[in-house]
TIDO-841696 format. One line per field, with one value per residue (C-alpha): residue number from 1; z negated, x, y negated; residue in three letters. Coordinates in nm, 3 decimals. Example, Ala and Ser with C-alpha at 12.3 -4.5 7.8 and 13.67 -1.06 7.14 Angstrom:
2
seq	(1_2)
zz	(-0.780_-0.714)
xx	(1.230_1.367)
yy	(0.450_0.106)
type	(ala_ser)
//
This chain:
323
seq	(1_2_3_4_5_6_7_8_9_10_11_12_13_14_15_16_17_18_19_20_21_22_23_24_25_26_27_28_29_30_31_32_33_34_35_36_37_38_39_40_41_42_43_44_45_46_47_48_49_50_51_52_53_54_55_56_57_58_59_60_61_62_63_64_65_66_67_68_69_70_71_72_73_74_75_76_77_78_79_80_81_82_83_84_85_86_87_88_89_90_91_92_93_94_95_96_97_98_99_100_101_102_103_104_105_106_107_108_109_110_111_112_113_114_115_116_117_118_119_120_121_122_123_124_125_126_127_128_129_130_131_132_133_134_135_136_137_138_139_140_141_142_143_144_145_146_147_148_149_150_151_152_153_154_155_156_157_158_159_160_161_162_163_164_165_166_167_168_169_170_171_172_173_174_175_176_177_178_179_180_181_182_183_184_185_186_187_188_189_190_191_192_193_194_195_196_197_198_199_200_201_202_203_204_205_206_207_208_209_210_211_212_213_214_215_216_217_218_219_220_221_222_223_224_225_226_227_228_229_230_231_232_233_234_235_236_237_238_239_240_241_242_243_244_245_246_247_248_249_250_251_252_253_254_255_256_257_258_259_260_261_262_263_264_265_266_267_268_269_270_271_272_273_274_275_276_277_278_279_280_281_282_283_284_285_286_287_288_289_290_291_292_293_294_295_296_297_298_299_300_301_302_303_304_305_306_307_308_309_310_311_312_313_314_315_316_317_318_319_320_321_322_323)
zz	(-2.137_-1.923_-1.731_-1.864_-1.712_-1.473_-1.671_-1.611_-1.787_-2.057_-2.419_-2.654_-3.026_-3.246_-3.619_-3.869_-4.184_-4.084_-3.746_-3.462_-3.189_-2.997_-2.968_-2.829_-2.585_-2.466_-2.352_-2.102_-1.871_-1.860_-1.766_-2.049_-2.303_-2.665_-3.028_-3.343_-3.701_-4.035_-4.270_-4.285_-4.294_-3.992_-3.811_-3.871_-3.738_-3.417_-3.341_-3.132_-2.877_-2.790_-2.515_-2.669_-3.039_-3.161_-3.537_-3.826_-4.193_-4.123_-3.923_-4.059_-3.883_-3.908_-3.647_-3.382_-3.399_-3.425_-3.120_-2.806_-2.563_-2.726_-2.501_-2.652_-2.982_-2.994_-3.342_-3.458_-3.685_-3.613_-3.873_-3.768_-4.073_-4.115_-3.789_-3.762_-3.461_-3.407_-3.420_-3.155_-2.927_-2.978_-2.883_-2.582_-2.732_-2.669_-2.942_-2.925_-3.197_-3.201_-3.267_-3.184_-3.236_-3.566_-3.577_-3.597_-3.882_-4.090_-4.051_-4.142_-4.443_-4.562_-4.528_-4.716_-5.008_-5.004_-5.015_-5.269_-5.511_-5.473_-5.506_-5.782_-5.600_-5.778_-6.117_-5.996_-5.900_-6.247_-6.401_-6.181_-6.300_-6.656_-6.587_-6.714_-6.587_-6.637_-6.755_-6.586_-6.668_-6.842_-6.810_-6.461_-6.436_-6.464_-6.199_-5.840_-5.597_-5.250_-4.963_-4.779_-4.835_-4.987_-4.848_-4.724_-4.665_-4.418_-4.439_-4.096_-3.788_-3.562_-3.418_-3.756_-3.911_-3.621_-3.622_-3.996_-3.933_-3.695_-3.952_-4.225_-4.013_-3.966_-4.349_-4.336_-4.490_-4.424_-4.288_-4.336_-4.149_-4.231_-3.949_-3.832_-3.516_-3.609_-3.310_-3.291_-3.304_-3.269_-3.604_-3.798_-3.932_-4.029_-3.946_-4.159_-4.162_-4.442_-4.615_-4.697_-4.839_-5.201_-5.109_-4.939_-5.209_-5.451_-5.259_-5.175_-5.327_-5.132_-5.011_-4.754_-4.655_-4.297_-4.222_-4.128_-4.371_-4.279_-4.483_-4.489_-4.617_-4.871_-5.218_-5.063_-5.320_-5.631_-5.952_-5.791_-5.535_-5.793_-6.019_-5.725_-5.652_-5.751_-6.091_-6.036_-5.683_-5.526_-5.351_-5.069_-4.940_-4.623_-4.505_-4.692_-5.060_-5.076_-4.963_-5.325_-5.647_-5.825_-6.174_-6.129_-5.981_-6.272_-6.514_-6.322_-6.312_-6.680_-6.785_-6.561_-6.372_-6.063_-6.090_-5.899_-5.615_-5.342_-5.270_-4.987_-5.023_-5.291_-5.334_-5.412_-5.226_-5.329_-5.628_-5.926_-6.164_-6.449_-6.275_-6.492_-6.184_-6.192_-6.516_-6.417_-6.398_-6.167_-5.911_-5.610_-5.503_-5.157_-5.051_-4.762_-4.560_-4.407_-4.072_-4.066_-3.816_-3.612_-3.302_-3.413_-3.217_-2.902_-2.940_-3.004_-2.717_-2.482_-2.583_-2.548_-2.195_-2.095_-2.208_-2.047_-1.724_-1.751_-1.829_-1.547_-1.303_-1.420_-1.581_-1.866_-2.054_-2.276_-2.439_-2.796_-2.728_-3.028_-2.871)
xx	(-6.900_-6.606_-6.473_-6.188_-5.837_-5.695_-5.569_-5.204_-5.279_-5.494_-5.381_-5.552_-5.503_-5.555_-5.615_-5.649_-5.463_-5.403_-5.537_-5.280_-5.483_-5.217_-5.025_-5.344_-5.400_-5.044_-5.110_-5.377_-5.128_-5.296_-5.129_-5.272_-5.031_-5.103_-5.006_-5.103_-5.136_-5.194_-5.267_-5.509_-5.234_-5.062_-5.399_-5.490_-5.150_-5.162_-5.543_-5.530_-5.307_-5.581_-5.843_-5.978_-5.973_-6.029_-6.109_-6.335_-6.264_-5.996_-6.234_-6.319_-6.580_-6.380_-6.155_-6.418_-6.309_-5.949_-5.927_-5.993_-5.889_-6.109_-6.382_-6.468_-6.454_-6.468_-6.556_-6.364_-6.659_-7.019_-7.131_-7.114_-7.256_-6.923_-6.971_-7.182_-7.393_-7.551_-7.202_-7.084_-7.382_-7.330_-6.957_-7.032_-6.843_-6.937_-6.943_-6.983_-6.979_-6.797_-7.123_-7.087_-6.709_-6.729_-7.081_-6.957_-6.716_-6.964_-7.234_-6.992_-6.874_-7.230_-7.277_-6.956_-7.079_-7.410_-7.223_-6.977_-7.255_-7.472_-7.176_-7.017_-6.682_-6.586_-6.629_-6.419_-6.137_-6.163_-6.134_-5.831_-5.660_-5.732_-5.622_-5.973_-6.143_-6.508_-6.712_-7.033_-7.330_-7.639_-7.851_-7.997_-8.052_-7.675_-7.565_-7.457_-7.745_-7.838_-7.954_-8.202_-8.553_-8.452_-8.585_-8.346_-8.469_-8.249_-8.294_-8.187_-8.228_-7.963_-7.677_-7.527_-7.869_-7.967_-7.637_-7.673_-8.023_-7.885_-7.617_-7.888_-8.117_-7.845_-7.854_-8.225_-8.299_-8.631_-8.550_-8.766_-8.653_-8.725_-8.715_-8.903_-9.034_-9.164_-9.111_-9.047_-8.674_-8.496_-8.419_-8.635_-8.958_-9.131_-9.062_-9.211_-9.192_-9.010_-9.339_-9.380_-9.021_-9.124_-9.374_-9.110_-8.851_-9.078_-9.048_-8.669_-8.407_-8.146_-8.143_-7.890_-7.843_-7.719_-7.884_-7.717_-7.702_-7.969_-8.181_-8.449_-8.212_-8.008_-8.102_-8.338_-8.247_-8.319_-8.506_-8.841_-8.688_-8.474_-8.778_-8.961_-8.696_-8.763_-8.603_-8.285_-8.224_-7.897_-7.821_-7.558_-7.452_-7.245_-7.412_-7.308_-7.270_-7.521_-7.807_-7.798_-7.858_-7.547_-7.657_-7.986_-7.806_-7.554_-7.844_-8.015_-7.696_-7.612_-7.967_-7.993_-8.285_-8.071_-7.868_-7.574_-7.440_-7.185_-7.082_-6.854_-6.920_-6.960_-7.041_-6.677_-6.403_-6.162_-6.374_-6.217_-6.012_-6.236_-6.555_-6.769_-6.847_-6.498_-6.580_-6.914_-6.882_-7.190_-7.044_-6.820_-6.636_-6.472_-6.286_-6.502_-6.339_-6.645_-6.572_-6.206_-6.107_-5.797_-5.997_-6.097_-5.845_-5.921_-6.301_-6.264_-6.024_-6.266_-6.539_-6.300_-6.192_-6.551_-6.649_-6.339_-6.435_-6.794_-6.674_-6.414_-6.693_-6.921_-7.167_-7.379_-7.471_-7.204_-7.175_-7.300_-7.375_-7.436_-7.406)
yy	(1.366_1.290_1.592_1.794_1.722_1.974_2.268_2.185_1.843_1.990_2.005_2.247_2.227_2.536_2.461_2.745_2.843_3.197_3.316_3.358_3.186_3.017_3.350_3.517_3.232_3.264_3.627_3.504_3.333_2.990_2.660_2.448_2.300_2.404_2.340_2.516_2.375_2.539_2.249_1.958_1.700_1.845_1.871_1.507_1.408_1.614_1.621_1.297_1.476_1.731_1.732_2.053_2.154_2.508_2.479_2.571_2.498_2.229_2.004_1.660_1.445_1.131_1.283_1.206_0.843_0.927_1.152_0.945_1.222_1.484_1.634_1.972_2.148_2.530_2.640_2.937_3.044_3.130_2.876_2.504_2.328_2.134_1.950_1.633_1.715_1.378_1.218_1.465_1.381_1.013_1.036_1.258_1.553_1.911_2.171_2.555_2.820_3.157_3.339_3.705_3.693_3.870_4.011_4.371_4.287_4.093_4.360_4.636_4.434_4.397_4.768_4.830_4.610_4.805_5.134_5.005_4.895_5.200_5.443_5.227_5.216_4.892_5.062_5.349_5.107_4.948_5.291_5.373_5.060_5.161_5.523_5.641_5.946_5.874_6.173_6.281_6.058_6.197_5.882_5.912_5.536_5.468_5.713_5.645_5.638_5.748_5.513_5.738_5.612_5.271_4.940_4.670_4.321_4.129_3.754_3.636_3.862_3.712_3.922_4.005_4.089_4.315_4.497_4.557_4.688_4.947_5.053_5.074_5.276_5.537_5.587_5.642_5.297_5.129_4.775_4.467_4.158_3.795_3.539_3.234_3.405_3.755_3.976_4.345_4.441_4.771_4.937_4.702_4.849_4.528_4.164_3.888_3.503_3.317_3.229_3.606_3.629_3.677_3.945_4.153_4.088_4.265_4.594_4.572_4.786_4.592_4.229_4.110_3.747_3.699_3.365_3.039_2.753_2.500_2.262_2.544_2.808_2.604_2.729_2.983_3.246_3.055_3.124_3.198_3.434_3.616_3.656_3.805_4.063_4.425_4.499_4.698_4.573_4.459_4.129_4.095_3.754_3.743_3.417_3.096_3.034_2.755_2.980_3.112_2.915_3.038_2.942_3.127_3.437_3.443_3.452_3.725_3.935_3.895_3.977_4.279_4.141_4.197_4.513_4.396_4.185_4.172_3.811_3.716_3.336_3.087_2.715_2.632_2.821_2.948_3.067_2.880_3.088_2.983_3.087_3.327_3.529_3.695_3.878_4.035_4.411_4.437_4.208_4.275_3.955_3.932_3.623_3.508_3.785_3.944_3.801_3.895_4.155_4.242_4.161_3.812_3.610_3.810_3.750_3.375_3.309_3.512_3.259_2.959_3.058_3.122_2.769_2.605_2.767_2.630_2.287_2.280_2.381_2.098_2.329_2.184_2.508_2.648_2.991_2.954_2.580_2.364_2.019)
type	(met_gln_pro_leu_pro_asp_glu_arg_asp_leu_thr_ile_gly_phe_ala_his_ala_ala_tyr_gln_leu_glu_ala_glu_phe_ala_thr_arg_gly_arg_ala_ala_lys_thr_phe_glu_val_arg_ser_leu_asp_glu_phe_lys_thr_arg_ala_pro_glu_ala_asp_val_ile_val_val_ser_gly_leu_trp_arg_asn_glu_leu_ile_ala_ala_cys_pro_lys_leu_arg_phe_val_gln_ser_ile_ser_ala_gly_thr_asp_gln_phe_asp_lys_pro_ala_phe_ala_ser_ala_gly_leu_arg_leu_ala_ser_ala_gln_gly_gly_asn_glu_arg_ala_val_ala_glu_his_ala_met_ala_leu_ile_leu_gly_leu_thr_arg_gln_ile_his_leu_cys_arg_asp_asn_gln_ser_ala_lys_phe_trp_arg_pro_met_ile_gly_asp_arg_gly_lys_arg_glu_asp_glu_leu_gly_gly_lys_thr_leu_val_ile_val_gly_leu_gly_arg_ile_gly_leu_arg_leu_ala_ala_leu_ala_ser_ala_phe_gly_ile_arg_val_val_gly_val_arg_arg_gln_pro_arg_lys_glu_pro_asn_val_asp_val_val_val_thr_pro_asp_his_leu_his_glu_val_leu_ala_glu_ala_asp_leu_val_ala_leu_thr_cys_pro_leu_thr_pro_glu_thr_glu_gly_leu_ile_gly_lys_ala_ala_leu_ala_ala_met_lys_pro_gly_ser_phe_leu_ile_asn_val_ala_arg_gly_lys_val_val_asp_glu_gln_ala_leu_phe_gly_ala_leu_thr_ser_gly_arg_val_ala_gly_ala_gly_leu_asp_cys_phe_his_asp_glu_pro_leu_pro_ala_asp_ser_pro_phe_trp_ala_leu_pro_asn_leu_ile_val_thr_pro_his_ser_ala_gly_glu_thr_arg_ala_tyr_glu_thr_asn_val_val_asp_ile_leu_leu_asp_asn_leu_gly_arg_leu_ser_arg_gly_glu_thr_ala_leu_arg_asn_gln_ile_val)
//
């Protein structure tokens, strides 16, 4: 990789549909020139101006060839499956993720979905819209539930998974973690490797997906995994949509094999208006918003500035380095 220009000659492009990253960067008193775009067409037009690009969903890998000045891409998201890593390496481009920038938000969102499902908050909201005061329930199996003593399986014990484990432990939940390297972690009662996933699914009241999307995790929760889940359990996905076989999950939710789910991500986003998932009463849908937080721009720019400093000093190791 060629060195970055002096900061006074550096151009940074921020590309996101909503986040106010340029405004946050402007509060840091830096000399670099900046621009911000909100659409893919505008991004493709202006990207060749940039030495550094800060982007996530608007990224397209053909921009590597179209951006001769580009030296470094700072992902806005923790996930980086949209970036062609071998192509980055071949072009001498550096890439870093925003891992840790929203770990608190995603873990808290997962916990909110767990609480929402077990306390049936989504059904209360439906009843509120219908102006219906639900009577007390005689059938014990249909009532709200408590979390103390339940077992939560967390698939993926990275920063988000470990923070979720800490939150769950505060509710008296037994936590089982699934990761490739099974080492003891705080607030996790048992850690197993992925080859034992189906065994621990059978004892889980709650299953939370906090893993990255990789060839190993794509379709991980399919027919076999759903069949292995404890009847009446809940599934939470704050990872990536493709970790779950959606057709198999829809069948499990409609049959009652899985009692309910909280899904923040889907194969196709935005979720199409004609998707049958919208109509499921035992499903909470959130619009890939688990990572959204008022602190997000601050956190991402902190990571960006750390990495710009490392690159300007000629250091080879980046914070959250991918390439």
